[in-house]
N, C-alpha and C positions, 0 to 999 in steps of 0.2 A: 292564458295565465302563464306568467313567467316564473319558473322555479329555479332557484339557485342550485348550481351543480355542487354535489357533495364531494368534498375532497377526501379521498381515502388515505389515511395516515398508516403507512406500513411500519413494521417493527424494526428498530435498530438495536434495542437492548434485549438480549436473549438469555434465557435461563440455561443452565449447564446442559440439561437434557436436549434442548433444541440445538444448542451449539454442537453437541456430540453427534446428533443425528445428521447434521449438515456435513461435519467432518468425515463421518463414516461413509456417507454417500459419495463424497469426493474421492476418498481412498479406494473405494470399491468400483469406481466408474471405469469402464473399459473404453478408452478412446482418448482423444486430444483434449487439452484443457479448454480450448475454445468451444468444443462440443459439450463439455461438462458445464460450462457457463450457461449455455442455452438450456440444458436439462435442469440446472439448479433454478433458473428463473421460472420454469414451468412447474417444478415440483413444490417450490416454496413461494407461492404468489403473495402471501401475507407479509413477507419479509422484504425490506428495502433492497432493491437491486444492487446498490453500491455496497451494502453490507455483505451480501452473498459474494460479490466479486472480490471484496477485501479478504474474506475468509478463504476463498479459493486461492488467492495469491499466496497467502501464508502457507497453506497446505502443499501447494505445488512446489514452492521454494524449499520447504522442508524435505519433500520427497526427492527433489533433485540433489540436494546436498547429501542425503542419506545413501543414495544409489549412484553417486558420481563415479566412484571407483569401479563399480560393476560395469556400467555402460562404457567407461573409458577403456576398460580391459577388453571389451568386445569390439573395439573400433575396427580392427582388421576384418572381423566378420561382417560388420555393417558395410565396409568398403567392398568386400567381395559380392555381397548381395546387390549393392548398387551397380557395380561394374557388369554383373551378369544381366541385370534387368535393362540397363542402359544400352547394352550391346544389341538387345532385341527390340528396343522401343525408344522412341524419341520423346516420351512423355515427360512432363515437367513436375509430376507429383510423385516420383519414385521415392525420394527421400521422405516425403510426407507419409507415404504408406508404410515405410520402414519404421518411422517414428511412432505411428499409431499402433502397429503390430507389437512393437517391443516396449511400448509405454515409456518412451524417452521424449523429452521436449524437442520439437522440430529445430529450433535454433541451437540448442545444446548439441544435437546430432550434427548439425552443420559445422559447428566448431571442431568436433572430433574428426569429421571427414576432411575438412580443409587442413587441419594440423597434420593428419596422416598423409594425405595426398601430396601436399607441398612441403612436407618436412619442416613445418614452422615450429619454432621453439618460443618465439616472442608473441605474447598475448596481444600486443598492440597491432601486430601484423594481421592476426586473425580478425581482430575487431575492425580493422580498416577494410578488409574484404567483405565483412558482414554489412558494414555501413555503405560500401560501394560495391555491391555484388556484380555490377556490370564490368568490373575490372578482372573478374575471374576469366582466365583464358578459355577454358572449356565452356562453350556456350550452353550446352545442355546442363552442366553442373550449375552454371550461373542461374539458369532458369529455375532449376530445382531449389536453389538457395533462396531465390526471390519468393518462390511459392511458400517455402517454409516460414520466411519472415512475415509474410502476409497472413499466415495461418496460425501464428503463435501469439497468443494474447498475454503471455506471461514473461517473455524474455526477448531480448534483441533491441536494436537501436530505435525501432518504431515504438516499442513499449516504453523504453526509457524516456523518450520524448513525451509520450502521453502522460506518464507519471509525473514528470517535471511540471507539465502544464496543469495537471490536476492539483498538485501540491501548491502551486502558486495561486490557483483559483481559490483554494480554501484559506490560504494564509496571508497572501500579500496583495493581490490585485484589488483595486477599489471598487468592489461591487457588494451587493447585499449579502453574499455568502462568505465574506472574508472577515478575519479576526480584527484587523486594524480598523476597517470601516465600521464594524459593529461596535467596537469599543469607543470610537470617536462619536458615533451616533448616540451612544448611551451616556455621553458626557464624561467619560473616564479620561484621566490624564496619565500618560505612560511613556516609557522609553521602549523602543523596539530593539531587536537584536543588534542591529548595526550601531545604534547609539550606545548601547551597553558595552560593545567591544571598544568603541572609541574612548569610553570611560575607564577601560582597563580590565573589564571582566572577561574571564575565559569561557566558563560554562554559563550560558545565558538562556533564559526562557524566551519565548516569542515576544511576550510583553511583560515588562516590570512596571508596576504601578508607581507613579510619582506620588500619588495620593491613594492610599489603600481604600477599599470600599468594603461594605458588608454584603455577604451573600447568605441570606437566611440567618442572619445574626452572626455569621462567622467572618472574621477579618480575612481579606484576600489581598495578597501582595504581588501576585504574578499569575499569568495565564500561559499555558503551553498548549499548542494546537497540533494534533496528529491526524493526518489524512489517511487513516487506516482503522482497523478494528482492534479494540482493546480486549483481547483475550487475556486470561490470567497470566500465562507464561510471558507474553510480551510486556504486560504492564509491570510485572516484577522485574524484568530486565531493565526497562526504562527507569523504574524507581531507583535501582542500584546505580545506573549510569548517569541519570540526570535529576530526577525529581527530588531525591534525597538531598543532593547538594543545593538545589534551589531552596528547599525548606530550611536547611542549616544556615544559608546565607541571607535569605530574604524573609523567611517566615512562611505561613500557610499560603497555598495557591490552588488554582483550578487547572485540571487537565481535560481538554475536550477531544474526544475521539469522534470525529465527524461521521465515521462509518458505523458507529455504534460500539457496543462493548458487551462482554459477558456479564450478566447481572451481578455475579459474585465478585467481579473485579472491584466494584465500588465499595465493598464492605471488607476488603482484605485488611488484616492487621498492619500490613505495610503502609497503609494510608493514615495511620493514627497520628503521625507527626505533623499532619496538616495538608493532606492531599484530598481534594474533592474531585470526583470523576463525573463528567457530564457527556452527553452526546450532542449538545448544541450550545450556542452562546447563552449565558444566563438570562433568564427572562427578566425584563425590567422591573416587574412587580416583586421579584425576589432580591433586587439590588437596592442598597441604600448608599448613596454617595455622600462624601463629606461636603458640607455646604460652607464655602469660605466666606460667604456674605454675612454669616451669623457671627456676632461678637464672641470671643473666647471667654 
């Protein structure tokens, strides 16, 4: 007897209590972000993995920004520790151990070390060495930097590349998980960002409907796609910087947070001017398109 496999749908929309529990776990975690990611997936199995990773990214970025001055002021101390350890060992994970012990991002630590050791003032020079660590003259330091690069899931050239690919996967490439593909498949007519810029618009949503459609009875003129998690703080920032201008210029629209969102984000007063928050492309049964074949 053949039984159909049951697909387990994991949560992407979280109530504030769930979201706070995850954030507290991340903030209290002792270790590297890459280790925290594994622990998150084990501790919260009912929540979508990409949702957990997106929340982790925001929390780590916030932590790095808040403590940048402290870690930067300790650079000479970190250099002394590295020099002492490297003089007694040829290991390639010395910097990684320092990063773990002092709760600083591995790639962030590499930036401080390279800047101090080679007296670099230009960020582009440091970025170049991070992108091509084999150019670092000190072979042991080079090996340590490479180890940090491969062990940091939040920062560095490898992470930047991964995020660009992920963003394109959700927004631009023609497959089942992309905005333009889904909109075309649904029969929608739209301009994308590039077409809108050619038409002279500065701030543009990902898709501007040529023909508006109805979503659960509400008129929709644009769709914005975010390859991230829509917590309240981030949503309010995007509303001020982007969504409000879209509403003023084009009318009501939809924002899709592909990694999910904090449940209360969808009901904020900030959305009253015409912002609908979703975690996936609108279901076809909730969409009503304008039928041009019918006589006016």
